[in-house]
MARKE-705147 format. One record per residue (C-alpha): residue number from 1; z, x, y. Coordinates in pm, whole numbers. Layout:
{NUM,{Z,X,Y}},
...
This chain:
{1,{1066,5920,10729}},
{2,{1097,5926,10402}},
{3,{1280,6260,10245}},
{4,{1216,6491,9965}},
{5,{1461,6724,9744}},
{6,{1486,6950,9475}},
{7,{1780,6974,9311}},
{8,{1776,7265,9060}},
{9,{2099,7391,8840}},
{10,{2166,7373,8440}},
{11,{2343,7516,8153}},
{12,{2670,7426,8188}},
{13,{2844,7074,8297}},
{14,{2954,7304,8661}},
{15,{2630,7372,8712}},
{16,{2507,6984,8658}},
{17,{2768,6773,8762}},
{18,{2771,6907,9144}},
{19,{2371,6892,9172}},
{20,{2455,6499,9060}},
{21,{2778,6446,9311}},
{22,{2510,6568,9581}},
{23,{2239,6351,9505}},
{24,{2425,6072,9501}},
{25,{2589,6171,9820}},
{26,{2231,6232,9986}},
{27,{2136,5878,9892}},
{28,{2421,5680,10010}},
{29,{2295,5833,10324}},
{30,{1970,5850,10261}},
{31,{1844,5537,10046}},
{32,{1482,5620,10064}},
{33,{1524,5970,9949}},
{34,{1334,6053,9673}},
{35,{1508,6366,9470}},
{36,{1368,6543,9120}},
{37,{1626,6768,8948}},
{38,{1406,7078,8763}},
{39,{1626,7209,8456}},
{40,{1589,7374,8163}},
{41,{1407,7241,7897}},
{42,{1614,7115,7590}},
{43,{1887,7231,7800}},
{44,{2219,6999,7828}},
{45,{2091,6934,8167}},
{46,{1759,6729,8011}},
{47,{1987,6479,7893}},
{48,{2265,6433,8113}},
{49,{2071,6418,8451}},
{50,{1783,6144,8331}},
{51,{2076,5951,8183}},
{52,{2226,5935,8510}},
{53,{1939,5798,8654}},
{54,{1729,6064,8840}},
{55,{1376,6192,8762}},
{56,{1397,6536,8576}},
{57,{1103,6806,8496}},
{58,{1176,7054,8257}},
{59,{1083,7423,8293}},
{60,{1131,7740,8022}},
{61,{1481,7954,8085}},
{62,{1596,8247,7990}},
{63,{1922,8397,8091}},
{64,{1904,8780,8170}},
{65,{2033,8950,7871}},
{66,{2338,9195,7893}},
{67,{2268,9450,7576}},
{68,{1942,9581,7430}},
{69,{1837,9278,7167}},
{70,{1507,9045,7104}},
{71,{1614,8820,7398}},
{72,{1438,9016,7595}},
{73,{1131,8936,7473}},
{74,{1169,8583,7529}},
{75,{1310,8658,7849}},
{76,{980,8841,7965}},
{77,{813,8493,7847}},
{78,{1025,8240,7977}},
{79,{1133,8336,8296}},
{80,{707,8394,8429}},
{81,{655,8046,8224}},
{82,{981,7865,8431}},
{83,{839,8046,8736}},
{84,{471,7913,8775}},
{85,{561,7580,8617}},
{86,{845,7577,8911}},
{87,{559,7682,9108}},
{88,{345,7400,8987}},
{89,{588,7124,9037}},
{90,{664,7208,9374}},
{91,{367,7222,9500}},
{92,{298,6853,9352}},
{93,{638,6724,9488}},
{94,{656,6882,9823}},
{95,{1021,6871,9873}},
{96,{1128,6935,10231}},
{97,{1428,7151,10109}},
{98,{1526,7298,9734}},
{99,{1901,7309,9642}},
{100,{2033,7545,9369}},
{101,{2323,7466,9223}},
{102,{2419,7738,8971}},
{103,{2233,7856,8641}},
{104,{1964,8074,8582}},
{105,{1763,7805,8560}},
{106,{1791,7887,8959}},
{107,{1655,8185,8996}},
{108,{1246,8100,8911}},
{109,{1323,7717,9101}},
{110,{1461,7885,9433}},
{111,{1212,8213,9385}},
{112,{923,7958,9344}},
{113,{1054,7736,9679}},
{114,{1059,8071,9874}},
{115,{762,8219,9804}},
{116,{600,7847,9920}},
{117,{824,7875,10220}},
{118,{1082,7568,10160}},
{119,{1366,7527,10292}},
{120,{1629,7627,10025}},
{121,{1992,7641,10002}},
{122,{2203,7696,9734}},
{123,{2607,7579,9611}},
{124,{2816,7803,9471}},
{125,{3120,7660,9216}},
{126,{3313,8009,9181}},
{127,{3560,8247,9411}},
{128,{3328,8512,9238}},
{129,{2984,8369,9205}},
{130,{2761,8504,8927}},
{131,{2463,8753,8927}},
{132,{2174,8479,9010}},
{133,{2358,8318,9323}},
{134,{2432,8668,9448}},
{135,{2099,8727,9456}},
{136,{1971,8408,9596}},
{137,{2192,8471,9844}},
{138,{1941,8690,10014}},
{139,{1692,8446,10004}},
{140,{1815,8100,10107}},
{141,{1846,7991,10426}},
{142,{2214,7806,10358}},
{143,{2526,7849,10158}},
{144,{2791,7629,10059}},
{145,{3106,7770,9898}},
{146,{3434,7625,9805}},
{147,{3710,7911,9911}},
{148,{3694,8122,10174}},
{149,{3753,8371,9917}},
{150,{3374,8341,9825}},
{151,{3223,8421,10172}},
{152,{3265,8782,10145}},
{153,{2966,8786,9821}},
{154,{2690,8629,10079}},
{155,{2534,8685,10467}},
{156,{2841,8538,10650}},
{157,{2601,8422,10976}},
{158,{2439,8128,10653}},
{159,{2753,8060,10441}},
{160,{2982,7744,10493}},
{161,{3353,7668,10335}},
{162,{3294,7327,10172}},
{163,{3466,7250,9843}},
{164,{3280,7158,9553}},
{165,{3080,6827,9556}},
{166,{3254,6613,9304}},
{167,{3230,6220,9252}},
{168,{3394,5948,9492}},
{169,{3594,5827,9208}},
{170,{3794,6160,9104}},
{171,{4025,6098,9406}},
{172,{3969,5699,9467}},
{173,{4052,5585,9085}},
{174,{4388,5378,9120}},
{175,{4692,5483,8903}},
{176,{4533,5390,8569}},
{177,{4843,5427,8303}},
{178,{4872,5078,8190}},
{179,{4510,5044,8154}},
{180,{4567,5298,7915}},
{181,{4815,5216,7719}},
{182,{5070,5431,7908}},
{183,{5414,5411,8057}},
{184,{5400,5377,8443}},
{185,{5760,5507,8460}},
{186,{5714,5841,8250}},
{187,{5557,6181,8370}},
{188,{5207,6244,8190}},
{189,{5122,6514,8075}},
{190,{4735,6619,8016}},
{191,{4589,6853,7837}},
{192,{4211,6910,7897}},
{193,{3997,7167,7779}},
{194,{3667,7048,7886}},
{195,{3438,6884,7714}},
{196,{3391,7091,7436}},
{197,{3789,7134,7412}},
{198,{3948,7471,7409}},
{199,{4146,7577,7069}},
{200,{4375,7815,7204}},
{201,{4534,7509,7456}},
{202,{4502,7301,7139}},
{203,{4690,7523,6929}},
{204,{4951,7592,7198}},
{205,{5010,7252,7268}},
{206,{5074,7187,6897}},
{207,{5335,7408,6883}},
{208,{5521,7305,7230}},
{209,{5560,6967,7102}},
{210,{5847,7002,6861}},
{211,{5991,7222,7182}},
{212,{5966,6973,7419}},
{213,{6119,6728,7200}},
{214,{6453,6655,7413}},
{215,{6232,6505,7630}},
{216,{6060,6251,7459}},
{217,{6202,5955,7654}},
{218,{6067,6158,7958}},
{219,{5694,6206,7928}},
{220,{5394,6077,7751}},
{221,{5047,6267,7699}},
{222,{4705,6273,7701}},
{223,{4501,6546,7515}},
{224,{4118,6588,7519}},
{225,{4051,6784,7199}},
{226,{3707,6840,7176}},
{227,{3577,6760,6868}},
{228,{3600,7054,6645}},
{229,{4007,7035,6684}},
{230,{4057,6646,6673}},
{231,{4127,6598,6365}},
{232,{4382,6881,6355}},
{233,{4544,6812,6673}},
{234,{4541,6407,6587}},
{235,{4763,6483,6288}},
{236,{5008,6688,6512}},
{237,{5067,6383,6727}},
{238,{5091,6133,6422}},
{239,{5388,6296,6312}},
{240,{5527,6381,6692}},
{241,{5761,6145,6873}},
{242,{5590,6113,7169}},
{243,{5354,5830,7304}},
{244,{5047,6025,7341}},
{245,{4643,5948,7349}},
{246,{4458,6166,7188}},
{247,{4048,6183,7213}},
{248,{3788,6430,7185}},
{249,{3610,6362,7491}},
{250,{3693,6132,7760}},
{251,{3382,6001,7953}},
{252,{3545,5864,8230}},
{253,{3809,6135,8319}},
{254,{3877,5962,8644}},
{255,{4115,5746,8447}},
{256,{4317,6033,8294}},
{257,{4334,6215,8634}},
{258,{4450,5870,8756}},
{259,{4744,5860,8491}},
{260,{4821,6250,8536}},
{261,{5128,6419,8646}},
{262,{5083,6767,8527}},
{263,{4743,6891,8391}},
{264,{4705,7162,8161}},
{265,{4377,7298,8175}},
{266,{4097,7571,8170}},
{267,{4009,7704,8529}},
{268,{3631,7610,8577}},
{269,{3518,7541,8926}},
{270,{3478,7186,8861}},
{271,{3772,7143,8707}},
{272,{4005,7262,8995}},
{273,{3761,7056,9232}},
{274,{3860,6770,9061}},
{275,{4244,6820,9021}},
{276,{4248,6928,9375}},
{277,{4104,6620,9506}},
{278,{4353,6394,9307}},
{279,{4613,6675,9425}},
{280,{4740,6742,9045}},
{281,{4956,7025,9023}},
{282,{4859,7205,8688}},
{283,{4926,7458,8459}},
{284,{4613,7674,8471}},
{285,{4484,7874,8137}},
{286,{4156,8040,8246}},
{287,{3897,8085,7986}},
{288,{3893,8433,7876}},
{289,{3544,8517,7815}},
{290,{3348,8437,8092}},
{291,{3083,8710,8222}},
{292,{3251,8808,8598}},
{293,{3576,8657,8479}},
{294,{3539,8409,8765}},
{295,{3796,8168,8593}},
{296,{4092,8403,8634}},
{297,{3951,8474,9005}},
{298,{3935,8054,9048}},
{299,{4285,8003,8857}},
{300,{4467,8253,9134}},
{301,{4343,8114,9461}},
{302,{4544,7818,9332}},
{303,{4823,7992,9219}},
{304,{4832,8215,9545}},
{305,{4855,7899,9765}},
{306,{5131,7744,9530}},
{307,{4938,7458,9356}},
{308,{4960,7562,9017}},
{309,{5082,7858,8720}},
{310,{4845,8057,8567}},
{311,{4902,8160,8206}},
{312,{4656,8420,8059}},
{313,{4461,8332,7769}},
{314,{4627,8596,7542}},
{315,{4982,8522,7680}},
{316,{4950,8147,7571}},
{317,{5207,8063,7302}},
{318,{5339,7714,7242}},
{319,{5699,7882,7322}},
{320,{5577,7987,7663}},
{321,{5372,7663,7746}},
{322,{5671,7526,7665}},
{323,{5921,7709,7845}},
{324,{5668,7684,8119}},
{325,{5682,7283,8121}},
{326,{6019,7286,8102}},
{327,{6094,7459,8436}},
{328,{5879,7179,8586}},
{329,{6062,6893,8436}},
{330,{6363,7003,8571}},
{331,{6209,7108,8903}},
{332,{6094,6776,9048}},
{333,{6085,6910,9408}},
{334,{5902,7245,9249}},
{335,{5610,6988,9104}},
{336,{5618,6771,9377}},
{337,{5534,7086,9625}},
{338,{5260,7191,9366}},
{339,{5087,6841,9385}},
{340,{5130,6861,9801}},
{341,{4964,7225,9763}},
{342,{4708,7076,9530}},
{343,{4587,6806,9767}},
{344,{4590,7035,10074}},
{345,{4352,7208,9879}},
{346,{4106,6935,9786}},
{347,{3803,6825,9929}},
{348,{3708,6506,9825}},
{349,{3439,6464,10069}},
{350,{3250,6800,9974}},
{351,{2956,6667,9884}},
{352,{2911,6419,10161}},
{353,{2968,6722,10400}},
{354,{2688,6887,10208}},
{355,{2445,6614,10202}},
{356,{2501,6554,10611}},
{357,{2444,6946,10660}},
{358,{2064,6941,10428}},
{359,{2020,6633,10602}},
{360,{2036,6779,10939}},
{361,{1868,7095,10798}},
{362,{1552,6883,10716}},
{363,{1535,6679,11023}},
{364,{1552,7004,11239}},
{365,{1261,7159,11026}},
{366,{1050,6865,11030}},
{367,{1107,6819,11414}},
{368,{1067,7234,11501}},
């Protein structure tokens, strides 16, 4: 039996990579399955998904404007165009299920699938879902969420707590300190601002270096800066006594996680899914400009369970960060307990669990 699946999600890596992880898990279970991604024309997914080896169909997309502007004209042109293109693509591909992994591209795709009476599902990454998924949750047949806190935003009878799908290498990559040229006996702190970097984390980390100088023999650092801050951050480390690896971006982030004892990072849903799959304690600095402030809710969920410490972006200074790091270096038991709590929250098999559920739904639909 040849099963066909459409996955739609885009705009940010947090919506794209869960779809890729899910697609890979589906193919592990059903290698003969046909998978097609639908995403925004010219958007980030239009490059990442084909590079990952999957077929990709582009549609016009436009987010819902939050204030009166000319973007409303684009919205009323692009969204209907994207919807009708989705109808054409789905009619030709004939999927057994259509899955949305977030972003406004999912709206027209899932709506088209619903009109065509296709089996539908969404995978929400955040504790507090965005407006698109809140609306789509009323239409789809199955909803997969990361934490118990997210269930209340959806119809409970069709909502399952699965965690967020992450690539299997995140949890399974062996200790990589020696591979990266680091000391296997030192505690490794990783500053990770995401693929674009995080200016506030970069600046605070630089300012914290001189306040952490008493620990130069105990700790080493990995720092992902983003392109714009790379020169500034690299220069600061070159002048510091710390052993450090500084790069704008790490394409093999699993190797960074496999060398890390403490992560300092944003609290995007997929970042948290990855660090908990790895069992890393973290200092979380939520991105302050997210529309629904979902990163704060994500961070609080981990902090309340003892896996992380949250520092508001507005409160982040070099001194505050250095003091927080110092307290953890001096209290290894707390750091170990945070790691254990993080590991207990991790769902490294989430992609496989969702994939198995999706396949069961398709088979049940076909046999009914």
